[in-house]
C-alpha positions as CSV (number, residue, x, y, z in Angstrom):
1,M,-21.6,17.8,-5.0
2,R,-19.2,18.9,-2.2
3,E,-15.5,18.7,-2.5
4,L,-14.2,15.3,-1.4
5,S,-12.0,16.9,1.3
6,E,-15.2,18.3,2.9
7,L,-16.8,14.9,2.9
8,L,-13.8,13.3,4.5
9,C,-13.5,16.0,7.1
10,E,-17.2,15.5,8.1
11,L,-16.6,11.8,8.4
12,A,-13.5,12.3,10.5
13,V,-15.4,14.6,13.0
14,G,-17.7,11.8,13.8
15,V,-15.0,9.4,15.0
16,N,-14.3,9.1,18.7
17,T,-11.2,7.0,19.0
18,T,-11.6,6.3,22.7
19,N,-15.1,4.8,22.2
20,F,-13.8,3.1,19.1
21,A,-11.2,1.2,21.1
22,N,-13.5,0.5,24.0
23,Q,-16.1,-1.0,21.7
24,G,-13.6,-3.6,20.5
25,F,-13.2,-2.2,17.0
26,V,-16.8,-3.0,15.9
27,F,-16.7,-1.0,12.7
28,S,-20.2,-2.1,11.8
29,K,-21.6,0.2,14.5
30,S,-19.8,3.3,13.4
31,R,-20.5,5.8,10.6
32,L,-17.4,4.7,8.9
33,A,-18.9,1.4,7.8
34,K,-21.5,3.4,5.9
35,I,-19.1,5.3,3.6
36,E,-20.4,4.9,0.1
37,N,-17.5,4.3,-2.4
38,R,-19.6,5.6,-5.2
39,R,-19.8,9.1,-3.6
40,I,-16.1,9.2,-3.3
41,I,-15.5,8.1,-6.8
42,H,-18.1,10.6,-8.1
43,A,-16.6,13.4,-6.1
44,V,-13.2,12.6,-7.6
45,S,-14.6,12.4,-11.1
46,E,-16.5,15.7,-10.7
47,Q,-13.2,17.4,-10.0
48,G,-12.0,16.3,-13.4
49,R,-9.0,14.4,-12.4
50,G,-10.2,10.8,-12.9
51,Y,-8.0,9.5,-10.1
52,K,-7.5,10.0,-6.3
53,P,-4.5,12.1,-5.5
54,R,-2.3,11.2,-2.5
55,E,-3.8,13.9,-0.3
56,E,-7.3,12.4,-0.6
57,M,-6.0,8.9,0.1
58,E,-4.3,10.2,3.2
59,G,-7.6,11.8,4.2
60,T,-9.4,8.5,3.8
61,E,-6.8,6.9,6.0
62,R,-7.4,9.5,8.7
63,A,-11.1,8.9,8.5
64,T,-11.1,5.1,8.5
65,L,-8.0,3.9,10.5
66,A,-7.9,3.8,14.3
67,G,-6.5,6.8,16.1
68,F,-3.5,4.8,17.2
69,A,-2.7,3.5,13.7
70,Q,0.4,4.9,12.0
71,K,-0.9,7.2,9.2
72,S,1.1,7.6,6.0
73,G,0.6,11.4,6.2
74,D,2.2,11.4,9.6
75,S,5.3,9.5,8.6
76,R,8.6,10.8,10.1
77,G,9.9,10.8,6.6
78,R,13.0,9.4,4.9
79,K,16.7,9.9,5.7
80,Y,17.2,11.6,2.3
81,P,14.3,14.0,1.5
82,E,12.3,13.2,-1.6
83,P,9.2,14.9,-3.1
84,S,5.9,13.2,-2.3
85,H,4.3,11.2,-5.0
86,V,1.1,12.4,-6.8
87,Y,-1.0,9.3,-6.3
88,R,0.9,7.0,-3.9
89,M,1.2,7.2,-0.2
90,E,4.5,6.8,1.6
91,F,4.1,3.2,2.7
92,Q,2.8,2.2,-0.7
93,R,6.0,3.5,-2.2
94,D,8.1,1.6,0.4
95,R,6.3,-1.7,-0.5
96,A,7.0,-1.2,-4.2
97,R,10.7,-0.4,-3.5
98,I,11.0,-3.6,-1.5
99,I,9.3,-5.8,-4.1
100,H,11.5,-4.4,-6.9
101,A,14.7,-4.9,-4.9
102,R,17.2,-7.4,-6.1
103,A,17.5,-8.8,-2.6
104,F,13.8,-9.5,-2.6
105,R,14.0,-11.5,-5.8
106,R,16.9,-13.5,-4.5
107,L,14.8,-14.8,-1.6
108,E,13.2,-17.2,-4.1
109,Y,16.5,-19.2,-4.0
110,K,17.2,-19.0,-0.3
111,T,16.4,-21.8,2.2
112,Q,13.6,-21.5,4.7
113,V,14.2,-24.8,6.6
114,F,14.7,-27.4,3.9
115,L,17.6,-26.7,1.5
116,N,16.4,-24.9,-1.6
117,G,15.8,-27.4,-4.4
118,T,14.9,-30.4,-2.2
119,G,11.2,-30.1,-3.0
120,D,9.0,-28.1,-5.4
121,H,6.4,-27.4,-2.7
122,L,8.6,-26.6,0.2
123,R,8.8,-23.0,1.4
124,T,11.6,-20.6,0.4
125,R,12.4,-17.3,2.0
126,L,10.3,-15.6,-0.7
127,T,7.2,-17.7,-0.1
128,H,7.6,-17.3,3.6
129,S,7.8,-13.5,3.3
130,I,4.7,-13.4,1.2
131,E,2.8,-15.5,3.7
132,V,3.9,-13.3,6.5
133,A,2.7,-10.3,4.6
134,S,-0.7,-11.9,4.0
135,I,-1.2,-12.7,7.7
136,S,0.0,-9.2,8.6
137,R,-2.6,-7.5,6.4
138,T,-5.4,-9.7,7.9
139,I,-4.5,-8.7,11.5
140,A,-3.9,-5.0,10.6
141,R,-7.2,-4.7,8.9
142,A,-9.2,-6.3,11.7
143,L,-7.6,-3.9,14.2
144,G,-8.1,-0.8,12.1
145,L,-4.3,-0.4,11.5
146,N,-2.2,0.5,8.5
147,E,-2.1,-2.6,6.2
148,D,0.4,-1.0,3.8
149,L,2.9,-0.4,6.6
150,S,2.6,-3.9,8.1
151,E,2.9,-5.5,4.7
152,A,6.0,-3.5,3.7
153,I,7.7,-4.5,7.0
154,A,6.7,-8.2,6.5
155,L,8.0,-8.3,2.9
156,A,11.4,-6.8,4.0
157,H,11.9,-8.6,7.2
158,D,14.1,-11.4,5.8
159,L,16.0,-9.5,3.1
160,G,19.2,-9.9,5.1
161,H,18.9,-13.6,5.7
162,A,22.0,-15.7,4.8
163,P,21.9,-18.7,2.4
164,F,21.1,-22.1,3.9
165,G,18.6,-20.7,6.4
166,H,19.4,-20.5,10.1
167,S,22.3,-22.8,9.7
168,G,23.9,-20.4,7.3
169,E,23.2,-17.5,9.7
170,E,25.0,-19.4,12.5
171,M,28.0,-20.1,10.2
172,L,28.2,-16.4,9.2
173,A,28.0,-15.4,12.8
174,E,30.9,-17.7,13.6
175,C,32.9,-16.3,10.7
176,M,32.2,-12.8,12.1
177,R,32.6,-13.6,15.8
178,D,35.6,-11.2,16.2
179,H,34.4,-8.6,13.7
180,G,31.0,-7.4,14.9
181,G,29.0,-10.6,14.5
182,F,26.1,-11.3,12.1
183,D,22.3,-11.1,12.7
184,H,19.8,-11.4,9.9
185,N,17.5,-8.7,11.4
186,R,20.3,-6.1,11.5
187,Q,21.4,-7.3,8.0
188,S,17.9,-6.7,6.6
189,A,18.2,-3.1,7.8
190,R,21.6,-2.9,6.3
191,V,20.3,-4.1,2.9
192,V,17.6,-1.4,2.6
193,E,19.8,1.3,4.0
194,L,23.1,0.6,2.2
195,L,23.5,-2.4,0.0
196,E,20.7,-1.9,-2.4
197,N,21.6,0.9,-4.8
198,P,18.9,1.5,-7.4
199,Y,19.0,5.3,-7.0
200,P,21.8,7.7,-8.1
201,N,21.3,10.3,-5.3
202,F,21.5,8.2,-2.2
203,P,22.5,4.7,-0.9
204,G,19.9,2.0,-0.1
205,L,16.1,2.2,-0.8
206,N,15.6,5.3,1.4
207,L,12.5,3.8,3.1
208,T,10.5,5.7,5.6
209,F,11.5,5.8,9.3
210,E,8.5,3.6,10.2
211,V,9.5,0.7,7.9
212,R,13.1,0.8,9.0
213,E,11.9,0.9,12.6
214,G,9.9,-2.3,12.0
215,L,13.0,-4.1,10.7
216,R,14.9,-3.5,14.0
217,K,12.9,-6.0,16.0
218,H,14.3,-7.7,19.1
219,Q,15.9,-4.4,20.2
220,A,15.6,-3.4,23.9
221,F,15.3,0.2,22.9
222,Y,14.6,2.0,19.6
223,D,16.5,5.0,18.5
224,P,14.4,8.2,17.8
225,P,14.6,9.8,14.4
226,A,15.9,13.1,15.7
227,P,18.8,13.9,18.1
228,G,17.8,14.7,21.6
229,E,14.6,12.7,21.7
230,E,14.2,9.9,24.2
231,K,14.7,6.2,23.1
232,Y,11.5,4.2,23.3
233,R,10.7,0.5,24.0
234,C,8.0,-0.4,21.4
235,P,7.7,0.2,17.6
236,S,4.4,0.9,15.9
237,L,1.5,-1.5,16.3
238,E,2.0,-2.3,12.6
239,A,5.6,-3.4,13.2
240,Q,4.5,-5.5,16.2
241,I,2.0,-7.2,13.9
242,A,4.6,-8.1,11.3
243,N,6.8,-9.5,14.1
244,L,4.1,-11.8,15.4
245,A,2.9,-12.7,11.9
246,D,6.4,-14.0,11.2
247,E,6.1,-16.4,14.2
248,I,2.6,-17.6,13.2
249,T,3.9,-18.3,9.7
250,Y,6.9,-20.3,10.6
251,Y,5.2,-22.2,13.4
252,S,2.5,-23.4,11.1
253,H,4.3,-23.7,7.7
254,D,7.5,-25.3,9.1
255,L,5.2,-28.0,10.5
256,D,3.5,-28.3,7.1
257,D,6.8,-28.7,5.3
258,A,8.1,-31.2,7.8
259,V,5.0,-33.4,7.3
260,D,5.4,-33.1,3.5
261,F,9.1,-34.0,3.9
262,E,8.0,-37.0,5.9
263,I,10.2,-36.4,9.0
264,L,7.3,-36.2,11.5
265,S,5.2,-39.2,12.5
266,V,1.6,-39.1,13.6
267,A,2.6,-40.1,17.1
268,Q,5.1,-37.2,17.3
269,L,2.6,-34.7,16.1
270,E,0.0,-35.8,18.7
271,Q,2.5,-35.0,21.4
272,N,2.2,-31.3,20.6
273,D,-0.8,-29.5,22.1
274,V,-1.2,-27.0,19.2
275,W,-1.4,-29.7,16.6
276,R,-3.6,-32.0,18.8
277,R,-6.2,-29.3,19.4
278,S,-6.5,-28.4,15.7
279,H,-6.5,-32.1,14.7
280,R,-9.5,-32.7,16.9
281,A,-11.3,-29.6,15.7
282,V,-10.8,-30.6,12.0
283,I,-12.0,-34.2,12.6
284,G,-15.0,-32.7,14.3
285,R,-15.9,-30.7,11.2
286,Y,-14.6,-33.2,8.6
287,P,-14.9,-36.8,10.1
288,D,-14.0,-38.4,6.7
289,A,-10.9,-36.3,6.1
290,R,-7.8,-38.4,5.2
291,E,-4.2,-37.6,4.2
292,P,-2.9,-35.7,2.4
293,E,-5.8,-33.3,2.7
294,L,-6.1,-33.9,6.5
295,H,-2.8,-32.3,7.6
296,K,-3.5,-29.3,5.2
297,L,-6.8,-28.7,7.0
298,I,-5.0,-28.9,10.4
299,I,-2.4,-26.3,9.3
300,R,-5.2,-24.0,8.2
301,D,-6.9,-24.4,11.5
302,I,-3.7,-23.7,13.4
303,I,-3.2,-20.5,11.5
304,D,-6.8,-19.4,12.0
305,V,-6.7,-20.1,15.8
306,Q,-3.4,-18.1,16.1
307,V,-4.7,-15.1,14.1
308,R,-8.0,-15.0,15.9
309,D,-6.2,-15.2,19.2
310,V,-3.9,-12.3,18.3
311,I,-6.7,-10.1,17.1
312,T,-9.0,-10.6,20.1
313,T,-6.2,-10.4,22.7
314,S,-4.5,-7.4,21.1
315,A,-7.8,-5.5,20.7
316,Q,-8.4,-5.9,24.5
317,S,-4.7,-5.0,25.2
318,I,-5.0,-1.8,23.1
319,A,-8.3,-0.8,24.8
320,D,-6.8,-1.5,28.3
321,A,-3.8,0.7,27.5
322,G,-6.0,3.5,26.4
323,V,-3.6,4.6,23.7
324,Q,-4.9,7.4,21.4
325,S,-2.0,7.8,18.9
326,A,1.0,6.0,17.4
327,E,3.3,8.0,19.6
328,E,1.6,6.8,22.7
329,V,2.0,3.2,21.4
330,R,5.8,3.8,21.3
331,R,5.9,4.9,24.9
332,Q,4.3,1.7,26.2
333,P,6.5,-0.5,28.4
334,A,5.6,-3.6,26.4
335,P,4.1,-4.5,23.1
336,L,0.4,-4.4,22.8
337,I,0.1,-6.9,19.9
338,R,0.3,-10.3,21.6
339,Y,-1.0,-13.8,22.2
340,S,-3.2,-14.8,25.0
341,D,-1.4,-16.3,27.9
342,D,-2.6,-19.8,27.1
343,L,-1.5,-19.6,23.4
344,F,1.8,-18.0,24.4
345,Q,2.7,-21.0,26.5
346,A,1.4,-23.4,23.9
347,N,3.6,-21.7,21.2
348,R,6.6,-22.0,23.5
349,A,6.1,-25.7,23.6
350,L,5.6,-25.8,19.8
351,R,8.8,-23.9,19.2
352,K,10.7,-26.4,21.4
353,F,9.0,-29.3,19.5
354,L,10.1,-27.8,16.1
355,Y,13.7,-27.5,17.3
356,Q,13.8,-31.0,18.7
357,N,12.0,-32.8,15.8
358,V,12.5,-30.6,12.7
359,Y,15.3,-28.1,12.8
360,Y,17.8,-30.5,14.3
361,H,16.5,-33.6,12.4
362,P,19.4,-35.6,10.9
363,R,18.0,-35.3,7.4
364,V,18.0,-31.5,7.8
365,T,21.2,-30.9,9.7
366,A,23.4,-33.3,7.6
367,V,22.7,-31.5,4.4
368,N,22.9,-28.0,6.0
369,R,26.2,-28.9,7.7
370,R,27.8,-29.7,4.4
371,A,26.4,-26.6,2.8
372,C,27.6,-24.4,5.7
373,E,31.1,-25.8,5.4
374,M,31.0,-24.6,1.8
375,L,29.9,-21.2,3.0
376,R,32.9,-21.0,5.4
377,N,35.3,-22.0,2.6
378,V,33.9,-19.3,0.3
379,F,34.1,-16.7,3.0
380,E,37.7,-17.5,3.7
381,A,38.6,-17.5,0.0
382,Y,37.3,-14.0,-0.3
383,L,39.3,-12.9,2.7
384,V,42.4,-14.2,0.9
385,N,41.5,-12.6,-2.4
386,P,38.9,-9.9,-2.1
387,T,39.2,-8.9,-5.8
388,R,36.8,-11.9,-6.4
389,L,34.1,-9.8,-4.8
390,G,33.8,-7.5,-7.8
391,E,34.3,-3.8,-8.2
392,A,31.1,-2.6,-6.4
393,A,31.8,-4.6,-3.3
394,T,35.6,-4.0,-3.1
395,K,34.9,-0.2,-3.1
396,R,33.3,-0.7,0.4
397,V,36.3,-2.4,1.9
398,E,38.1,0.7,3.0
399,K,35.0,2.1,4.8
400,E,33.3,-1.0,6.0
401,G,36.4,-3.3,6.5
402,L,37.3,-6.5,4.8
403,H,35.3,-8.9,7.0
404,R,32.1,-6.9,6.9
405,T,32.3,-6.4,3.2
406,V,32.8,-10.2,2.6
407,C,30.0,-10.9,5.1
408,D,27.6,-8.6,3.1
409,Y,28.5,-10.3,-0.1
410,V,28.1,-13.8,1.2
411,A,24.9,-13.0,3.1
412,G,23.4,-11.7,-0.2
413,M,24.1,-15.0,-2.1
414,T,21.4,-17.5,-3.0
415,D,22.0,-21.1,-2.0
416,R,22.5,-21.9,-5.7
417,Y,25.0,-19.2,-6.3
418,L,27.1,-20.1,-3.2
419,L,27.3,-23.7,-4.4
420,E,28.4,-22.6,-7.8
421,E,30.9,-20.2,-6.4
422,H,32.3,-22.8,-4.1
423,A,32.8,-25.1,-7.2
424,R,34.5,-22.3,-9.1
425,L,36.8,-21.5,-6.2
426,S,37.8,-25.1,-5.5
427,E,37.7,-26.1,-9.1
428,S,36.3,-29.5,-8.1
429,G,34.3,-28.6,-5.1
430,P,32.2,-31.3,-3.4
431,K,28.6,-31.5,-4.3
432,I,25.6,-31.6,-2.0
433,H,23.5,-34.7,-2.7
434,Y,19.8,-34.1,-2.0
């Protein structure tokens, strides 16, 4: 039996990335679809290790992923150099570091749209992030891209979100208006680069450049990893996937939660084209479907339509651009992962519909308004007496400034902890009634 490295090299030689893109990613027509897992397992066992070392996993990536995918073995590395792992690739390690982060666990008690605790089945920031990761992996796999990277970015994308959802973010931005502002995307990067401290030799999680790049979405230009290199407009395709998967997830699941929360009527839903199309499609397949199962089937169809559209449109977009590497992707003038024009317009209308009928619904805004006033009170109390922040946070005041340190601390709070802290600070603080 040949060495596994020889087998992988032979497979890699047979891959023509240009033809691969032009054929629309039809893996079934390539030699790669005929890789026999038992040969790889046997080759590894024959070498006496009993496991696949990282180098062989990286070889498999090179042989099976598209040429324009971001390979783990080609990562631009970490800010603080670390030795490579024996049997885990770089983006696998990033994903594990994110999952084990305290900020990730706190997402369980942070509001998505409906205040945490108002319903057992409503989304939280944690379940939202897991759902984004699931959709990211689906799209990445279909396009021959790096699933580990897309998943890691998806899991980390909301680590910096404030308590009480977007209302809490707006309140923190108001508190920080004259002190650098607040944006949850920038805060997510700040969490992984500075605020998490599980390692003794460096601050943050020391994630790879590619994951940190993916957290800096909505930037006009991205900074290169080395001085002297030109800035670029687009992150990796994997980062672009995580960004769009976030939209797909909150479009569909915020609708789902709003129906469960009984703030959307059938007549309102039928006004929206995305809902109406999927409703008709579901009734065509399941004419006897009734609530509560009916709207769940509609949500599933909406997600499927969105994901299918992104995969087929992006595949054509990538092929038309003729990119051959991850670096060529970064030099593109616009993202290659995208919706079709029709769905893009339909989603704009859906976003407007959600803001008009869900995010600013009185049952949502009234509770969030009271919660955000508590957030402001807690923020101002810490400014008056920063010793309440605790030793670890107060050590950052001199370097980061008082307002930014307080902002970091409050942004990291769960909904529940902020309410408890407000009660402690005011001794008889007002309660939020669900």
